[in-house]
C-alpha positions in Angstrom: 116.3 112.8 93.2 115.3 109.8 95.9 116.8 106.7 94.7 112.2 105.5 94.5 112.5 107.9 91.4 114.6 106.4 89.5 113.3 103.1 89.5 109.5 101.5 88.4 106.4 101.6 91.2 105.2 98.2 92.2 100.8 99.0 91.4 98.2 96.8 94.0 96.0 95.6 91.3 92.6 94.7 92.1 90.0 92.3 90.1 86.6 91.7 90.9 84.9 88.9 93.1 83.8 87.0 91.0 83.0 86.6 87.1 81.2 90.1 86.2 82.5 92.8 84.2 85.3 94.9 86.0 84.4 97.7 84.8 81.2 97.2 86.5 83.1 97.5 89.7 87.2 99.1 88.7 87.8 102.2 88.1 89.2 103.5 84.9 92.5 104.1 86.1 92.7 100.6 86.4 92.7 100.1 83.0 94.6 102.5 81.2 97.1 100.8 83.7 97.1 97.1 82.3 97.2 98.3 79.1 100.5 100.6 79.6 101.8 98.0 81.9 103.7 94.1 80.6 105.2 93.7 83.5 102.8 91.4 86.4 103.0 89.7 89.4 100.2 87.3 90.0 98.3 84.5 91.5 97.8 82.9 88.9 98.5 82.5 85.6 95.1 81.5 83.8 92.8 83.3 85.0 95.1 86.2 85.4 95.6 86.2 81.0 91.3 85.9 81.5 91.3 89.0 83.2 93.5 91.2 81.4 92.0 89.6 77.9 88.3 90.7 79.2 89.6 94.6 80.9 92.0 95.1 78.0 90.9 93.3 75.1 93.3 94.7 72.8 96.2 94.3 74.7 99.2 91.4 73.8 98.7 88.3 74.9 102.3 87.6 74.1 104.1 90.3 75.4 102.6 89.7 78.9 105.9 89.1 81.5 104.2 87.2 84.9 106.1 85.3 87.5 103.6 83.6 90.2 103.1 84.2 93.3 101.6 82.0 95.8 101.7 79.5 98.7 104.3 77.9 96.6 106.4 80.3 95.8 110.2 80.1 96.8 111.2 83.3 98.9 114.1 83.6 97.9 112.8 83.7 94.1 110.7 87.2 94.9 113.6 90.0 95.1 114.3 88.7 91.9 110.6 89.3 91.4 111.5 93.4 91.5 113.7 93.5 88.4 111.5 95.2 86.4 111.6 98.1 88.9 114.8 98.5 89.1 115.4 98.6 85.6 112.5 102.0 86.0 109.8 99.6 85.1 106.2 99.6 85.9 104.5 96.5 87.6 101.4 95.3 88.8 100.9 92.9 91.4 97.0 91.2 90.5 95.5 88.4 93.5 92.4 85.8 92.4 89.8 88.2 94.3 89.8 91.7 95.4 92.7 93.5 96.8 96.3 92.3 97.1 97.4 92.3 99.9 95.1 92.3 101.9 94.5 88.9 103.6 96.8 88.1 100.5 100.9 87.3 99.3 101.1 90.4 97.9 101.6 91.5 100.7 105.0 89.8 100.6 106.2 92.1 97.6 104.8 95.4 99.2 107.3 94.4 102.2 109.6 94.9 100.0 108.9 96.8 98.0 109.3 99.3 100.5 112.8 97.7 101.8 114.7 98.2 98.2 113.3 101.6 98.0 110.2 101.3 96.0 106.9 103.2 96.0 103.9 101.8 96.5 101.2 102.3 94.8 97.5 100.6 96.1 94.6 101.3 93.1 91.4 101.1 94.5 88.5 98.2 93.5 86.2 95.8 95.3 87.7 94.4 99.4 84.9 91.4 100.1 86.4 92.4 104.4 85.9 95.9 103.6 82.3 96.0 102.2 81.1 92.9 104.2 82.4 95.6 106.9 80.9 98.2 105.8 77.6 96.8 104.9 77.4 94.7 108.4 76.0 97.5 111.3 78.9 96.8 113.4 81.3 98.8 114.9 83.6 99.9 112.1 86.2 102.0 113.8 87.2 98.8 115.9 87.1 95.7 114.0 89.8 92.5 112.7 90.1 90.0 110.7 91.0 87.0 111.9 91.6 85.0 108.5 90.2 81.1 108.8 89.1 79.7 112.2 90.4 75.9 112.7 88.0 73.9 111.1 88.4 70.5 113.8 85.4 71.1 116.3 86.8 71.3 119.5 89.5 73.7 118.7 86.8 76.4 116.0 84.0 76.0 119.9 86.8 77.1 121.5 88.1 80.2 119.4 84.8 81.6 118.7 84.3 81.8 122.1 87.2 84.1 122.3 85.7 85.9 119.6 82.6 86.6 121.0 84.2 87.9 123.9 86.9 89.9 122.1 84.2 91.7 120.5 82.5 92.2 124.0 85.3 93.7 126.0 86.5 95.3 123.0 83.5 96.9 121.5 85.7 95.0 118.5 83.7 93.3 115.6 85.1 90.3 114.7 85.9 88.7 111.0 86.7 86.1 109.6 85.9 83.6 106.5 86.1 80.0 105.9 86.9 77.5 102.6 83.5 78.3 99.9 82.2 74.2 99.9 82.4 74.3 104.3 80.2 77.4 104.5 77.5 75.6 105.4 79.0 73.7 108.0 80.6 77.0 109.9 76.7 78.9 109.6 75.6 75.8 111.6 78.4 76.0 114.4 78.5 79.6 115.0 74.0 78.7 115.2 75.1 76.4 117.8 78.3 78.2 119.6 77.7 82.2 120.0 74.8 83.1 121.9 71.3 84.4 120.6 72.1 87.3 120.8 75.7 88.1 119.3 74.8 89.5 116.0 75.8 87.2 112.7 76.8 89.3 109.6 76.9 86.5 106.5 77.7 88.0 103.0 77.9 85.7 100.3 78.8 86.8 96.6 79.5 91.0 97.0 79.7 93.1 94.3 77.7 89.9 92.2 74.0 89.0 90.8 72.9 87.3 92.8 74.8 88.9 96.2 73.2 88.2 99.8 74.0 89.8 102.1 71.9 89.6 106.0 72.6 90.9 109.5 70.5 89.6 112.3 71.1 87.6 116.5 72.0 84.8 116.2 67.9 83.8 117.6 66.9 84.8 114.6 69.5 83.0 111.9 68.3 79.9 113.9 64.5 80.1 112.0 66.9 81.1 108.2 67.6 79.3 105.8 70.8 80.3 103.0 73.0 78.4 101.1 75.9 79.3 100.9 77.8 76.0 99.2 80.8 77.1 97.5 80.2 80.8 97.4 82.8 83.1 98.7 81.9 84.3 102.5 82.5 86.4 104.5 80.8 86.1 108.0 80.8 89.2 110.7 79.9 89.1 114.3 79.9 91.0 117.2 78.4 90.8 121.3 77.2 93.3 123.2 
């Protein structure tokens, strides 16, 4: 028997991308796991308790055992978070939105679990990064997620020019994002910096009632108007 069979498993549990009914976008397997699990590693305790209450209203909140994983978590604390697995209990990782481990600190727990021989189980759920790429009509065979762009204007311009060139040289879709309250400023910068024929996808509020996903050339975006203020948004560019 392998060592991992003695341990509980580490589940990467997806959440919604906004304030909609979880069962509209999550498979029933997520509900079943939350119904049967009490140990969780979470990015934000308050929002996870609300999420669990919504998806499993009969579950006792008092029995939940939550550990917090975010940018303030000390690295030396991570191993202790896996204690339930070492004791034979399953453990779930829940992020603020979408899929844990993708542009998310949950990746640290998955990495540590692999090192310790604990089985890591990804569960199906919405990833704004992949869903934006799916809907973009751009190259889904070769793509890169670049996270956040620099805030400094000169550095941002340089970064965008590099992404545009990389896209053209490699025929590769370039994916990035911005803090929601700076989305409108970023879109203006994209329109002013990128070449007129470069294609740009703007994907906001994915899976929500007011979802907006459009792909146009930069030239076409110059005559378009969209309000992205405080709306979670993914941007994808492709330069031919």
